[in-house]
N, C-alpha and C positions, 0 to 999 in steps of 0.2 A: 621372803614374803610366804605368808600361812594362807593355806588353801583348803578350806572345808568342804568336802566332797562328801554327799549323803547318796545312800544307796550302792556303796562301791564294793559290797560282796556279791553282787548281783552280776550279771552278764556282761553288759555295757559299761557299767561303772567301774567294774575291776579290771576291764581292758584298758579304760582311761587312764586309770591309777598308775596301773602297770608301764604303759607307756611314758607318762611323765617322770616316773621313776628311773627309767632307762635314759631318759633324756639327756644329752652333753651340753645342753645350754650353761652359760657361765653362772647364771644363777638360779637354778632350779629349784621350786618351791618346796616348802615343808608341808605335809599332806595330813591331815586328820579327815579319816573316814569315821562316818557315822551310820550305822545301819542296825536294822532291828533283827537282823538275822532272822526273818521269816522262811518259810519252807523253800523259798527260791534263791535265799542267800548262803554263801559258806565260806568259812575262813580258808578254805584251800584255793580260793581264789584269790587270796592275797599275799603278798609278801611280807608277813609281820615281822620280819627280822631286820627290816630294810632300815638304815640310819635316818631315813628321811620321812618314815610312815610310822602315826599314831592311829591305833583303831580304838572306837569306841563303840560298845555296844548299847543301841538306846532308840529310842522310839521320836521320830522327828515331830509326834504330837506333843513331846514333854517339854512344855515351855521354859521350865528352870535348866534343864540340860541345855537345851538349844541356846538359851540366853549366855548360859556360861563358855559355851563353844564359841559362840559367834563373837563373843567380846576378845576372843584370841585370833580371829581370823581377818584377814584382809579382803579375801575374795570366796566366791562360793559357786560351785557347780552342781547343781540339785538333780541328780538322776532318780533319788528314791520314789518308789510308783508300785501300785498294784497294777499291773499289765495285762493280765490274761482275760481276754475278751469272754471265754466261756464262762470262767468263774464270775466275773461281773454280773453276766445275766441272772445268775443265781444268789450270788453274794454281794449285792450292790451296794450295801452299808458300807462294808471295809474299804471300797474304793474312793467313796466320798470323803470318809474319816481321814484316809491317807493323802489322796491326790488333791483333796481342797484343803481341808482344815490342816494337815501337815503343811503344805505349802504355805499358808497363811501363818502358820506359828513361825517358819523360817524367815519369810517376808518380816513381819514384824520385829523380830530380832536383830535382822540385818538393818532395819530402819533405826532403830534405837543407837547400834553401833556403828551406824555411818560405814556399812560394809558394802563394797562393790567393786568391779562388777559382781553381780548376781545372774547365773547363766541357769535359766530354766529350761530342761530338756524335755520337750514333747515329742507328738507322733503326728504323721500325715493323716491320720484315721480323723482328727477333728474336723477335717474338710467334709467329711463323708465320701460317698460314692462320686467319682468324678467320670462322666459318662463319656467326654473326649477332651482332647487337649491336657493341659497339665495345671495344678492349682499354684497359684502365686500365694504370696503373703497376704494379699489383699483378697482372696477367695474368702465369700462367707463361710463360717463355722457350722456345720451342719452333722453334728455327731449323730451317729445312729445306736451306739451301745453305751452301758452305764458307764464303761471304760472310757470309751472315748469322750463322752459328756464331762465325765469328770475331770479328762486332762484339758478338756476345753475350758473348765471353769478355772482351773488352775492358772491356765494361761492368761486368761482375761484377769484373773486377781494380780498377778505378776505385773502385767502390763498396766493396771490401773495404779498401782505403787510407783510407777515412772510418771504417769500422769498427774497425780495428786500430789505425791511428796517430790518428784524430780530424782527418784531414786534411779541408780544405774543397772536396769533389768534388761536382760537380754533372752529372748527365747529363740530355740531351735526347734524345728519339726522335721523328723527324719521318717524316711521309709522304712520298709520291712529290713531289720538286721539280719544277718547268719554269720556264723564263724564259730570257733572255739568257745568252751565254757559256758554254751547256751543253755539254760536249764531245760531238761527234755520234755517238757510237757509243750514246747512251740513247736511248729510244724517241721521244720528241717531235722532239729535233733530228736524229735519223736518218732518221726519216719526213719531216720537212719538207725536209732537204737533199736526199734522193733524188727526192722529189716536184718539187723545183725544177729539177732536172736532167732530169727526165722519165723516170726510172728506176723500176723498181717498189719496192716495201715487202714486207717479210715479216711476215706475223702468225700468231705462234704459236697453233697448235691450231683451236680454234673461236672464239678472242677472247673467251671469257667472262670470263675473269680479271679481277677488279676491283681496281682501285687509288682511293686516295684522293688526291687532288691539291692541291697547295700551292704558291703562287708562292713563288721564292725570297725576294722582299724580305719577305714576312710569314715566313717562316722566318727570316731574319737579325734580324728585330725580336724574334722570339721567344726567339732565342739571346740577343741582348743583356739581356732583361728577364730571362732565368736567370742571367747574369752577375752584373747590378747589384740584383735583386729576389730572387731564389732562395734556398734555403735549404741549409745543408752537408748532404750524404747524401741529396738527394732525387733523385727521377726525375721530369721533366716532359714529357709527350707533346706534339707541335706538330702539328697536323692543320690540313687546309685545309676540309673539309667540303663537297667536290667527289667525289663516288663515281661513277665511269664504268668500263663493261667496256673492255677492249682495243678491242673491236669497234666501239664507241659513240664511242670517242676516234679511231679511225682514220676513220671517218665523219667527223667535226669536221675533220679534219686534211685530207682528200682536199678538203673542200668549202672549206678556206681557201686550199689550193692550186690550185684549180680542175681537179681530177683525177676521173676516176671509178674504180669498184669494179675495173674491170679491170686497174688497176695495183697490186692486190694481190695476192700470193702466199702461200697458206695453206703453212704449214711445219710439221714434227714438232714437237709440244710439249716445251719444254724440260724435262729431266730435274727433278723435285721442284719444279713449278712451283706455288706457293701459288695458291689460287683466289681468296682475299680478303682485303685488308688494311684495317683501320678502326682509329684510334685514339679514345680518348675523350680530349678535350683540354680538360676541364672545371676539371681542377686548375690549370692553367696562366691559365685564364681567373680563375678565382676567386682565386688567390693573387698573379698577377701583373699582371692585366689585359690579357693576351692575347687575340686576337682578330684572324682573317685578315681583312685590306680589300679585298685584289683580288677583283673579279667575274672567276670563271673565263673566260666568254665572251670579255669585253674584253682579259684578261691572255693568252689564248692567240693572239687576233687580233696583239697586240701583239709578242707572242713571234716568230710566223711572219714578221711585218713585219720584225721586227730580222734574223733570218736572211737573208731576202730582200735584204736593204740591206748585210749583211755579210759578203759572201763572202770578201772578203781574209783574214778571221778564220778562217771554219772551213775553208775548201778545203785550207789547208796542215796543217791537224790531221788532216782525213779521210787525207791522203796519209800522214801519221806513223802511224795507226792501221794502215793496210796494210803499214807497214814494220815494225811490231811493235818500235819502238824500247825496248830494255830500261830499266830503272829505273838512277837512279844509285847507284853502290856506297857503303857506309858508309865512314866515312872521309874522303871528299871532300867539301869546301865551298869556296864563294867568298862572301865579304861583299860587299855594294855597300852602303855607307853614303851617306845624303845627306850633301854637303859642308856643308851648314847646320849639321847637327848637332854 
């Protein structure tokens, strides 16, 4: 079986690919990764020498390239996305082009070649702020940022291909991820890397914003359960079960890095900042056997230790963030095929 995974040079996608490559299943899939290697992606996240892995450098909006790869694929897991909320507030166009137009390009090619299931990986942010309780998969979509609006648009496009064409599309919506290899612009690695360097960290507003935290390994396990056991046309929430305010999380990170509150700078709150996200993941539990396995306290400690021990991975990426490297343009691609294939 040939699996096409988009965006797998990034945080979650690369972890998913490494998990599948380490699988001892009787017939593990051959994997083709398609990634544009934008500022948030790096080949250091992938095992390029693995005999079951091909890497293709290219843009998901490149229709000719996508069509060629889809003709060789049996299934798709679509991680590729612009995902940083702060960037979307100032650079919304790139989010629409990647998260909407890119998704549509992939869907069209998958439809032409009869590829499925097509797993579209999304976010709990499409539900907007949840005042109380947890958002089920039937909760109205009320995105607050250009990022979450573009992801909601991608979700609806994907589901429309099931309803219109009968295509096997499955959507996942996860809560906030943490773990190794997360790009250092996101909250946990941003704070950890700054604190390890003796720098101060920015806390939005009063820090009351609440997020549910999910270890990346649990998320990847959930995505693969949806791929292998999920139902066509369905949405599955994947939550972590650990709700924390940003202030409480900051306190934990300060403690893990041996720093005090004097290292925290309160900054003006982000525009459209949702107060609380929380998803009900009972559907994935009951239908697929999904359940997060990582204890948050242990998982966070392991994550901090990983960043402490892997400066050679994140320091170049942090410099890249400052340089604002543009994304690869459509129409440019390079394929690196393992010679054993």
